[in-house]
C-alpha positions as CSV (number, residue, x, y, z in Angstrom):
1,M,-41.7,-64.4,-159.5
2,I,-44.9,-66.4,-160.0
3,A,-46.7,-65.9,-163.3
4,S,-50.2,-64.4,-163.2
5,D,-51.7,-67.3,-165.1
6,A,-50.4,-69.7,-162.5
7,I,-51.9,-67.6,-159.7
8,A,-55.3,-67.4,-161.5
9,E,-55.2,-71.1,-162.1
10,A,-54.4,-71.8,-158.5
11,F,-57.4,-69.7,-157.4
12,Q,-59.7,-71.5,-159.7
13,A,-58.3,-75.0,-158.9
14,T,-59.0,-74.5,-155.2
15,G,-62.6,-73.7,-155.7
16,F,-62.8,-69.9,-155.3
17,T,-65.8,-69.0,-157.4
18,H,-65.3,-65.2,-157.3
19,I,-62.4,-62.8,-156.9
20,V,-63.5,-59.6,-155.2
21,W,-60.6,-57.1,-155.4
22,I,-59.1,-53.7,-155.6
23,P,-56.0,-54.2,-157.8
24,D,-52.9,-52.2,-156.7
25,S,-49.6,-51.7,-158.6
26,H,-48.4,-55.3,-157.8
27,L,-51.6,-57.3,-157.6
28,G,-53.0,-55.4,-160.6
29,T,-50.6,-57.2,-162.9
30,W,-52.9,-60.3,-162.4
31,D,-55.8,-58.5,-164.1
32,A,-55.6,-60.1,-167.5
33,A,-55.1,-63.6,-166.2
34,L,-58.0,-63.2,-163.7
35,T,-60.2,-61.7,-166.3
36,A,-59.5,-64.7,-168.6
37,R,-60.4,-67.2,-165.9
38,Y,-63.1,-65.5,-164.0
39,A,-64.7,-63.1,-166.6
40,N,-67.9,-61.8,-164.9
41,R,-66.9,-63.3,-161.5
42,L,-63.9,-60.9,-161.1
43,L,-65.6,-58.2,-159.1
44,R,-63.8,-54.8,-158.8
45,V,-64.9,-52.6,-156.0
46,S,-64.1,-49.0,-154.9
47,R,-63.3,-49.6,-151.2
48,E,-62.0,-52.6,-149.2
49,G,-65.0,-52.5,-146.8
50,E,-67.2,-52.9,-149.9
51,A,-65.1,-55.9,-151.0
52,I,-65.7,-57.6,-147.7
53,A,-69.4,-56.8,-147.7
54,L,-69.8,-58.0,-151.3
55,A,-67.9,-61.2,-150.5
56,A,-70.0,-61.8,-147.5
57,G,-73.2,-61.6,-149.6
58,L,-71.7,-64.1,-152.1
59,M,-70.9,-66.4,-149.2
60,I,-74.4,-66.2,-147.9
61,G,-75.5,-67.2,-151.4
62,Q,-73.2,-70.3,-151.2
63,A,-70.3,-68.9,-153.3
64,Q,-66.7,-69.2,-152.3
65,P,-65.2,-65.8,-152.9
66,L,-61.6,-64.7,-152.3
67,V,-61.0,-61.0,-151.3
68,V,-57.8,-59.7,-152.8
69,I,-56.7,-56.3,-151.3
70,Q,-53.6,-54.4,-150.3
71,C,-52.7,-54.2,-146.6
72,T,-53.5,-50.5,-146.3
73,G,-57.0,-51.1,-147.5
74,F,-57.2,-54.0,-145.0
75,F,-56.4,-51.5,-142.3
76,E,-59.2,-49.3,-143.4
77,A,-61.8,-52.1,-143.6
78,G,-61.8,-53.1,-140.0
79,D,-65.5,-52.6,-139.2
80,A,-66.6,-54.6,-142.2
81,L,-64.1,-57.3,-141.2
82,R,-65.4,-57.4,-137.6
83,N,-69.0,-57.7,-138.7
84,V,-68.4,-60.4,-141.3
85,I,-66.0,-62.7,-139.5
86,Y,-67.1,-62.2,-135.9
87,D,-70.7,-61.3,-135.9
88,L,-71.8,-63.3,-139.0
89,K,-69.1,-65.9,-138.4
90,L,-68.4,-66.3,-142.2
91,P,-65.1,-68.1,-143.0
92,L,-64.0,-65.4,-145.5
93,K,-60.7,-65.8,-147.2
94,F,-58.3,-62.9,-147.9
95,L,-55.1,-62.5,-150.0
96,I,-53.5,-59.4,-148.6
97,G,-50.8,-57.7,-150.6
98,V,-48.1,-56.5,-148.2
99,R,-47.0,-53.3,-149.9
100,N,-43.2,-52.8,-149.9
101,G,-42.8,-55.8,-147.6
102,R,-39.6,-57.0,-149.1
103,N,-38.1,-53.5,-149.2
104,Y,-39.2,-52.7,-145.7
105,A,-37.6,-55.9,-144.4
106,A,-34.4,-55.1,-146.2
107,G,-34.4,-51.6,-144.7
108,T,-34.7,-49.9,-148.1
109,S,-38.2,-48.5,-147.7
110,K,-39.6,-46.0,-145.1
111,D,-43.1,-47.1,-146.0
112,S,-44.5,-48.2,-142.6
113,S,-47.4,-50.3,-144.0
114,A,-45.4,-53.5,-144.0
115,R,-44.4,-52.9,-140.4
116,F,-48.1,-52.8,-139.3
117,T,-49.6,-55.6,-141.4
118,K,-48.9,-58.6,-139.3
119,P,-49.7,-56.9,-136.0
120,I,-53.0,-55.7,-137.4
121,V,-53.9,-59.1,-138.8
122,E,-52.9,-60.6,-135.4
123,A,-55.0,-58.0,-133.5
124,W,-58.0,-59.2,-135.5
125,Q,-57.1,-62.8,-134.6
126,L,-57.2,-63.7,-138.2
127,P,-55.1,-66.9,-138.9
128,Y,-52.6,-66.2,-141.7
129,A,-49.6,-67.5,-143.7
130,E,-47.1,-65.6,-145.6
131,F,-46.0,-66.1,-149.1
132,D,-43.1,-64.4,-150.9
133,P,-43.5,-64.7,-154.7
134,F,-40.0,-63.6,-155.3
135,E,-38.4,-66.4,-153.2
136,Q,-40.9,-69.2,-153.2
137,T,-41.9,-71.6,-156.0
138,E,-45.1,-71.9,-158.0
139,A,-45.7,-75.3,-156.2
140,A,-45.4,-73.6,-152.8
141,M,-47.9,-70.9,-154.0
142,R,-50.4,-73.6,-155.1
143,D,-50.0,-75.2,-151.7
144,A,-50.5,-71.9,-149.9
145,V,-53.6,-71.1,-151.8
146,Q,-55.0,-74.6,-151.2
147,T,-54.3,-74.3,-147.5
148,L,-56.1,-70.9,-147.4
149,A,-59.1,-72.4,-149.2
150,A,-59.3,-75.4,-147.0
151,T,-59.0,-73.6,-143.7
152,P,-62.4,-73.8,-142.0
153,T,-62.3,-70.4,-140.5
154,A,-61.7,-66.9,-141.9
155,S,-58.0,-66.6,-142.8
156,A,-55.5,-64.7,-144.9
157,L,-52.5,-65.2,-147.1
158,L,-50.1,-62.3,-146.8
159,W,-48.5,-61.8,-150.3
160,V,-45.2,-60.0,-149.6
161,E,-44.7,-57.5,-152.4
C-alpha cells in the first residue's frame, strides 16, 4: 500500500496546483496528507459534475487541477465531462478510484462498478492507465502520476481499490 504522504507529494511534485475531489472510503484516507500539502487548494465538492466544472474553471485561469473521484461518480458526471474535454477541449486530468476493483477481479465482490469502469472510460475515449496501490511500488506510483500530468490531452489514472 502506498502512504498518503507519498501520494500527496507526487501530486505536488508533478505540478498539480489544486486537487478537486469527493473523498470516498479509500481515497478519503488521503485527506490529512492532501490538506497538509494543498491547504486552501484542496477543494471538496458535493457532486462529480461540479468537480469537473470547477476544475475546468481553474484550467481556464491557468491552474493545473487534478480531479479525484470514485468511478461511480465518474459515471454520473458524463455531461460535464463531455462539455469540458470535447467542447472546451481542456486537457483535464482525473484520478478515478475503481471501487472494489481488486475484489471484483478476484470474484469476491458482486459490486458491478468495477466491471463498468474501463468500458465507460473507453466509451468516452479518455486515455487511461491503471495503478494498483496494493501491488505496485511508490516509484511506480510517482511515474504513473508524472505520466498523467505530462499527457497533453485529457486523461485518467484508474486507482484500483
